[in-house]
N, C-alpha and C positions, 0 to 999 in steps of 0.2 A: 505495499500500499503506499511505504514512505517513497518507493521507489519510482511510481507509477505519481505520486502529489509533485515529486520533483520535478518530472521533466514534462507533465501534460502543458499545455500551452493552457488551458482553464479547469480550475477543481470540479466544475462539473461532470468531467469526463474519468475521473478518477472513481473506481467501484468504490463506493460505503459510504462516502462523502454526501450522498443525495437524499435527504430527508430522513437525517440519520436524526437519534435519540439528542442524542451531544456531540460536543468537538471531541474528539481522540485528542490526549492532552499534546503530539505534534501540531496542532490546529491550535491547538490554548498558547502553545509555544513561542506561535509564527503571529497570532493575533491579538491574543489577551483575549480573560475573562469579560465574560457577559454580567450587566449592571442588575439590579434589583430594580423592581419596577416603582417599588417603595420601599426605598434605602430606609435603614435606621440612623437617627440622629442627622439625615442632609435631606434638603430640600432640594430638589430640583426645579430653575427657571421656567417660566409657564410655557416656552415654546419649544421645551426639549420633549422631543421625541423616541422612549425607549424602544428598540428595534430587536423583538426578541430571538435568539437561535444565537445570538454571539459567532463562534469562530467555526461552526459549522455551515452558516446557512452562505457565506464566502467564495463567490467564483472565480474571481479574481483581484487583483491591485496591478494601478498601472507604476511603472517603474519610477514616478515622482511622488507615489505614495497620495492622491487628493481621487482619482477617481478608483471606486469602491464598486463591484457588480457584485448584487445581491441578489439571491432569491426570490423571487415575485412572492414564493406566496410567505414568505414570513412575516410572522405576525406584529402587527404596527405602521408593516412598509403601507397599509395603503394613508393612513393619518400621517404621513410623512409628506410633509410639501415642501416646494422652493421656498427658501427662505428661513426655515426651521433647522432645528438643531438635533443631529441622529447621536444619539449612542446606544452604538451598538456593544460595541470592546472599546475594553481601556488602551488601543492603539485605533477606533474607529467612530474620532468621536471629530465633528466639523458640521460646521452651519451649509446647506444643500443649496447651492449655486445651480446647478443643473439637475435636472431628474426626465431620465429616456426609459421608458419599456422599450424591452428586445425580447419580446418570446415570454420565456418563462423566467427571467432575468430583468433586472434591473440595475440602471447604471447611474450612479451616483458623484458628481463633481462637488468633496469637501473644502468649504473655506475653514483652514487653523479658526480658534475659539479662543480666547481667552478662558482663565477658571473659570471665572466670575460669571460669565454665559451660559454656566451650566449649573453652576450649584450656586444658589443662592443665600442658603443658610446649612451651616453646619462648621464642624472642625475637622482639620486633620493635624493630629499632635502623635507622631509617631516615634519609635524608638528601636528597630529594628535591624538586624543582620543582615550584611550583603555580601552572600557569599555566591558561589561560583557551581550549583547544585546543576545535576544534571538534566541534562534539557529537555530530554521525558518523560520528567518529572516538572514539568514549566519553569526548571533552572535557567543559569544564564543562556544566552543567543548574540549570536553579533552578526544583525542584519544591514545588508549593501543596500542602497536605496539610488539607482544607477546614475539616473534619471534629472537630481538634483543639480543646481546652475551655480556657477560663482564657485567652483574648486579650489581652483589656483587665481587668486589674487597679486600684486604687485602689496609690499609691506608698508601700510598707511604708517603716517606717526602716530594714532592712536595705539599701533600693536607695537610700538616701543616702551618697555621697559628699563632695556640694556642697547648702549648707542655703540659699533665701533666706530673707530676715532678712524675716515680714509685713509690708507697707505698711500694714495696716490697722490694725496701733500704734502707726507709726513718727513724729514727728513733721514736718509738711509742710517743715519745712527741711533736712531729714536727708536721708541716702540708705537706701536697702533694700540694702543691703551682701548679697551673696552671701558666706556661709564658710564656709571648710571643714570638716569633719565633724572626729570626734576619730580617728579612725586603723580605728574598731574591726570588725574582721572579720567579719563577721556574716556566715553563707551561706547561712541558713533563710529563703525568700519568705512571707509573711506568707501565714498562712494564718484562710482565713474571709473574705478579698474578694471579692466581687462580680464574678464572671466571666462575658464574652459570648464567643458562641458564633458562628464566620461560620456560614453556610447552606452544607448540602451541594453541592457540585459534579455534577451529573448525575446524578442521583439516591443518591447518595451514595458517587460511588467517584473513586478517587485519577484525576486527571485527568492528560494529558500533563504533559510537564516544558517547558519555556519554554527558550529559546536566551536564556540569560545575565541577561535582562530581563523582572522581573513588576513586575506592579502587583496588591495586595492590598486589598479593604477588611477593616477589624478595626472592630466599632461603627460610631461616629460618623470613625473616623479609616482615612486613605487613606496605604498605608505603599508605597514604590514600592524594589525592591532592583537592583541593576544589580553587575554583576560580570565583570571581564574583566582581560586581560594588565596595564592600570595602575592595576587598582586597582576598593575596592568601596565601593559608596557606598549610602547606608540615607536614603531621605526619608521625609517625613509629613507631613501634610497634616491639618487638623481637617475634617471635610464636613460636621457640620450643626451646625443652627441658626445664626443672625448673632452673639450674644454676644460668643462670642470666634474668633478668625481665630486661625491659626499656621500656618506653613508653615516648615519646614527641614527640611538632609541634614547628616550627618559620612559623611565620609570617610578611606578609607585609600587613599595611593598607592602604589603599587608598583613596585618596578624588580625585575623576575627577583627572585623571590619565591620561597622556601624552607625548609622545612620538617624540622625536625630531630626524634625522639624516639628516648629510649632506655626500654623494657620488657621486665623479663626474668619468664617464668614458670616456676613450679618446683612441680610436683605442688601447683598451684591457687594458687600463691600469690602474687601481684606482687611484684617491686623494680623501684621505679620510677627512672630516675634524673636527668628532667627532659623538658623539650623548648624549642624557642627558634625565632625564625622570620626568617628574613636577607631584605633586602630592601624593608622596608616606608620610605617615604622623607620620610614626612608625613600629616599629623592636619590634615584641614581641617573646620571647622565656620564652617553660615549661618544665621542666625536670622531670624523674623518675625515677630512675634506681638500681639496687640491684644484689647483686651475695649472693650465697650459700655457697660459699667454698672459699671465698678470690679471692685471685690473679690469680690463674689458670682459673679463671672464666670471666675474663675482655674482653674485644670485641675491635676492631680496625678495626671498615671499613668502607670505601667510597660507599656508594649505588649511581649506577647511573641510576634514575626512568624512564621506559620506556614505558615516555608518553608523546606527546606531547599538550602543553595547546594555545589554538588556541584565542586568543580575540578579533581579528580584521583580517579582511579580504579588501584589499587595491587593487583600480585600480589606477597608476599611466599609461598615455598618454597611454592604451592599455593595458599596462602587468599588471597581477596581479599578488599581491604580495599577502602573510599573513606575521600577525605580530605571532609568535609563541614565547609559553615558554616553556623553559628547565631548567630541576628542577636536583638538587646534592645531596646529605646527605653525611655527617659526622658523625664517633661517632669514642669517643677513653675515656676509660674508665678505673679508675686507683683506683677501691677499694679496699681495705685490710681488714682483717679479714671475719671471720665468719659468716653468717648472714646481713651483712654491708650494709647501706642505704643512696641513698644522693639523695633530692629533693630539688629544687627552681623553681625558675619565674623571670621575670622582664621586661622589657618595656621600651623602649627608645624611645624620637620623634627626628622626621628630621626636618629641617626649610632647604626649599632653593631646587634648583633643584639635582638632582646628577645623575653623567657624567661627560664626558672629552669633551678639545675642544683646538682646537690646542695644542694638546699636553699636558694639562695644568688640572688639577682636578676642576671641582664647588667648589666653596666655602661654603660645604653641613656642618652643626652646628646639634649637637646632644648633649639633655639634656633627663632629665630623668624622665619617668614618673612614675614607678613604681619600685626602687632600688632591685634588684634580690640578694645583700647580706642580707635582712631585710628577706629574704622568708627562707635564706638556712635553713634544717632540714635532719635530718634523724643518724642516729647512724652505730657507726663504732668503733671498738678496738683500728683498726690504722686510720692512716689519708687516705681519700678520697677525689677522683676526678674526673673531669670531664671533656672532651671536648665537643660540639655540635656546629657543622658549618650547612652552604647549602647555593649555590651557585642558586640566579636566573637569568635566559638569557634569555632577549629578543633578538630574532634576527629577520629581516625583511630581508625581499628575498622568495628566492621559491626553489623546490628542491622534495626528497622522504619526505613520515613516517619518522621519527626519524633523517634524514642528511637535516636540509636549509642551505645556500647559501644565502649569505649579511653580512652586515653590522649590529654588534651586539651591544648590551652594556649587561657585567652583574653586580651584586653586592655580592659581595662573605662578609657572616658575620660568626665569630669564638666567640664562649661565653665559655671562663674556666669558670668553679666551685671545687672550692675545702673549702671541710669542716674538719676542725682539727682533732684527735684524741681526743675521751672521754677517754683516761688516761693524757691527757695533760691539761685536764680543771682543775683542781685545781690551776697550772700558769695561762693557758690564752687557751682558745679554738683558733684557728686561722680559720679566714674566709679568703676567698680573691675571687673576680670574675674580671678576662680579659674579653676584646672586641677589636675585632681585625672587623675593615670592612675595605674592597679595594671594588675599584670600574675597570674597563673595559673593554678596546672597541678595535673594530676589524674588520675584514673582511675577511668573508672567509666558510670554513665546521671548523664543531666541532667534527672529525673525533674519534670516539675511538677506540685503539689499534686491541680491539678482532674484533668490526666492521670490520677494514679495513681487516683484515685476511679474514672472512666469505666473503667481496665482491669478494675480489681475487682469494678465490678457485672457484666462480662462472662463473670468464669471462675465455676466451678460448686464451691462449698462457702469461696469467698471466700480462698480464700487468701494470705498476706502476701507480700508481693514484695520480695525480696532486695535493698534500697535501702541497706543497711547498711556495705557495700565501698565507699563511695566516698570517697575522701580529694583533699584540696587546699591544697596551700599560698598565699594571697595578698598580696602585694607592692606597700606604693605607691611607684611607681618616677622618679614625678615629683609635686611640690605647690609652686605659687605662684602667687602674687597679684601685681597692677598695680592701685595708684590712682591716680588723678588729678584734680585737681591737688592736688599733696603740701604738704595745708597741714592743718594741727591741726582742722578742723573733718571733715575728709575722712578724714585716717591714725587722729584719735583712736575 
């Protein structure tokens, strides 16, 4: 059954899915749990329509997660009109922009909605373990959303927490230090940057989820994601051309990870007390980079990873939710000189919870496990530096693939590495490592500008998406620098 499910062009062609009494564990892992029509402790908004049957009545989903094809006989489907909010499962929640009947199926184009557009009154107060259980029991899944746009963009000013000084303007005997930013928390992504799209998977349908690991190609980059009980790793490799070589990964190591969040809704208005994560043991970073022709080969990219990692599904009072982990990757290289290379790796331990409560960050501590400055290597006739960073965002809520609405917590780490010019070695070869770690919490949708444009094009009348309900607080919880050797030529 699972083989037929993964290879069919529509779920209705696989035996056992038509008119089944309930969804299989595989379908629940893929499409989520069904909601209760009258949940305990929650009140839906008046225009929310619960369509019964859950994952068992899903026939197909488009590669961008917006178009859902549902069994027309599903109870509640006849009551669902354009403009109302469908609640089918935790991963099939949205306002209906288009409803088209085709034989025994109904095709629905869904517009992402805010949490407050679904829940009028209720409380989401959780403290749950985040484990990588077996996918057949509804545990971790890694879902690629292949048709999401804007996955590759030029790094914008708001994406930089650490900045490399351009080696093209630095004297050969000095170091292109990676210096920390000014601390300004700009949260609006650069608009107008050129985005690149992935190719559709199997005719534009949403592919089946992977079990804990997935590798995707994004433009000229290959991204690997892995999630299990020991941690989460995001790896990146530059796969295009011979002038820039890059390979690296950022990993969070776990031990009995738990996520806590506290959100109250009353009359469709949210009161958010914050969120926190316990059990993150360390942050590890490894990089290898090289350029053939010097300055002209450098990269400055922000990668939106088209993957939903779902380590936990929960049901609160009959309202199903999923804990989704979304990832971003940042890279800026400033290598100078022909055939320059730069390598480094390091690890730092985190102590205590990571999060924000009552508009104040938790007292998270940082200590060095493996000093990155001890590992800096590479060859360059000019100063070389790079910045690698990643954002790990945990969202508790519901929505559609790629767009989840609800309270979230994000951890953002940026590491700058600098290796001085070999020509300056007789005096001093300066090396430096900068580290900036930020934590943020908020409530709302996390919609990329290109995704907003895509959704808007599919909506008759082009009505405006409700994006103004998102709020966020962001704090720098760690900011450190280490320079070697401790001489005026390097520290000055």
